[in-house]
C-alpha positions as CSV (number, residue, x, y, z in Angstrom):
1,M,0.0,0.0,0.0
2,E,1.3,3.4,-0.9
3,S,0.6,6.8,0.6
4,S,1.5,10.4,-0.4
5,I,3.3,12.4,2.3
6,T,4.7,15.9,2.5
7,L,7.8,16.6,4.5
8,H,9.5,20.0,5.2
9,V,13.2,19.0,4.7
10,D,16.0,21.4,5.2
11,G,13.8,24.4,4.4
12,Q,11.8,23.0,1.5
13,W,8.5,21.2,1.3
14,R,8.8,17.9,-0.5
15,T,5.9,15.6,-1.5
16,L,6.5,12.0,-2.3
17,T,4.7,8.7,-2.5
18,V,6.0,5.9,-0.4
19,D,5.2,2.4,0.5
20,T,3.6,2.6,4.0
21,R,6.4,0.4,5.3
22,T,9.2,2.8,4.2
23,T,11.3,4.2,7.0
24,L,12.0,7.9,7.2
25,L,15.6,7.1,6.6
26,D,14.9,5.3,3.3
27,A,12.5,8.1,2.3
28,L,15.2,10.7,2.9
29,R,18.0,8.8,1.3
30,E,16.4,6.7,-1.5
31,R,13.4,8.9,-2.4
32,L,14.7,12.4,-1.8
33,G,18.4,11.8,-2.5
34,L,19.7,13.2,0.8
35,T,22.9,11.5,1.8
36,S,23.8,13.0,5.1
37,P,21.6,10.7,7.2
38,K,23.5,7.4,7.0
39,K,22.3,3.9,7.2
40,G,24.5,2.3,9.9
41,C,23.0,-0.5,12.0
42,D,19.4,-0.1,10.8
43,H,18.4,-0.9,14.4
44,G,18.6,2.5,16.1
45,Q,21.7,1.6,18.0
46,C,24.4,3.6,16.2
47,G,22.8,7.0,15.6
48,S,24.2,7.4,12.1
49,C,20.7,8.2,10.8
50,T,20.0,10.9,13.4
51,V,18.2,14.1,12.2
52,L,16.2,16.8,13.9
53,L,12.5,15.8,13.6
54,D,10.3,18.7,14.6
55,G,13.2,20.1,16.5
56,R,14.1,16.9,18.4
57,R,16.7,14.4,17.5
58,A,15.4,11.2,16.1
59,T,16.8,8.0,14.6
60,T,15.2,7.8,11.3
61,C,15.8,4.1,10.7
62,L,13.2,3.4,13.4
63,A,10.6,5.9,12.2
64,L,8.0,5.2,9.5
65,A,7.8,8.0,6.9
66,V,4.0,8.0,6.8
67,A,3.9,8.6,10.6
68,H,5.6,11.9,10.1
69,D,3.6,13.4,7.3
70,G,3.9,17.2,7.6
71,A,6.9,17.0,9.9
72,R,9.8,19.4,9.8
73,I,13.1,17.6,9.3
74,T,16.6,19.1,9.5
75,T,19.5,17.0,8.4
76,A,23.2,18.0,8.9
77,D,23.0,19.5,5.4
78,G,20.2,21.9,6.5
79,L,21.9,23.2,9.6
80,A,24.2,25.7,7.9
81,E,23.1,29.3,7.2
82,G,24.1,29.7,3.6
83,A,27.9,29.3,3.3
84,E,28.3,29.7,7.1
85,P,28.4,26.4,8.9
86,H,26.3,25.9,12.1
87,P,28.4,26.5,15.2
88,V,28.5,22.7,15.9
89,Q,29.7,22.0,12.4
90,R,32.4,24.7,12.9
91,A,33.5,23.2,16.2
92,F,33.8,19.7,14.6
93,L,36.1,21.3,12.0
94,D,38.0,23.2,14.6
95,R,38.5,20.2,16.9
96,D,39.1,17.6,14.1
97,A,36.1,15.6,15.2
98,F,35.5,13.9,11.9
99,Q,37.8,10.8,11.6
100,C,36.2,8.8,8.7
101,G,33.1,11.1,8.7
102,Y,30.5,8.4,8.3
103,C,28.9,9.0,11.7
104,T,29.5,12.8,11.6
105,P,26.2,14.0,10.2
106,G,24.3,12.0,12.9
107,Q,26.7,13.2,15.6
108,I,26.2,16.8,14.6
109,C,22.4,16.6,14.5
110,S,22.4,14.8,17.8
111,A,24.8,17.4,19.3
112,V,22.5,20.3,18.1
113,G,19.5,18.5,19.6
114,M,21.2,17.7,22.9
115,L,22.5,21.2,23.4
116,E,18.9,22.5,23.0
117,E,17.7,19.8,25.5
118,A,20.3,20.9,28.0
119,K,19.5,24.6,27.5
120,A,15.8,23.7,28.2
121,G,17.0,22.2,31.5
122,W,16.3,18.5,30.6
123,P,18.4,16.3,32.8
124,S,20.2,13.1,31.8
125,H,21.3,10.1,33.8
126,A,24.6,11.9,34.4
127,T,23.1,15.2,35.7
128,R,24.3,15.7,39.3
129,D,22.0,18.6,40.3
130,L,18.4,17.8,39.2
131,A,17.1,21.0,41.0
132,G,19.5,23.3,39.1
133,P,18.3,25.5,36.2
134,A,20.4,23.8,33.4
135,P,22.8,20.9,33.6
136,D,26.5,21.7,33.5
137,L,27.7,20.2,30.3
138,D,30.9,18.6,31.5
139,D,32.5,15.7,29.7
140,A,30.5,13.1,31.6
141,E,27.3,14.9,30.8
142,I,28.2,15.3,27.1
143,R,29.2,11.6,26.8
144,E,25.9,10.4,28.5
145,R,23.8,12.7,26.2
146,M,25.7,11.5,23.1
147,S,25.7,7.8,24.1
148,G,23.2,7.0,21.4
149,N,25.7,7.9,18.7
150,L,28.6,5.7,18.1
151,C,31.9,6.5,16.4
152,R,33.8,3.4,15.3
153,C,36.9,5.3,14.4
154,G,37.6,6.6,17.9
155,A,36.8,10.3,17.6
156,Y,35.0,10.4,20.9
157,V,37.6,12.7,22.5
158,N,37.5,15.2,19.7
159,I,33.7,15.0,19.4
160,V,33.3,15.8,23.1
161,A,35.8,18.7,22.8
162,A,33.8,20.0,19.8
163,I,30.5,19.9,21.7
164,R,32.2,21.4,24.8
165,Q,33.4,24.3,22.6
166,V,29.8,25.2,21.6
167,A,28.3,24.5,25.0
168,R,30.4,27.3,26.6
């Protein structure tokens, strides 16, 4: 069974017809030709497919496209303001947080989402002061909040440093 859906992706409305079993990841990659969300584990465990879905980070390999008809999606490609990279993208460049780069788009989207979550005062399992206004984004807090995104190349230290650069 097919269904027509409309998604607002990286600032543009896009309408497409998909099989109702199509994941959001496959709709973005295979139907819209967007390559920044990566297919990693296809089980929601590696975070390579992370995008911002209605402003919140989401693993698109676990989301059905038809369930998000009308949603606003921002991929790593859509974060930049024209030629100016998003501050998180700039920090990844400054801190050499890329390694092979396969996980990088998902890491960047997840970092942007988690910085907004922290700014809004959402605690994580590593938050020490639950009564405080906003969690202190120390390395332990950043690692916990980014634990849904895996880097197989070992760029964790540089990824944490890049996120810390933006968090301050």
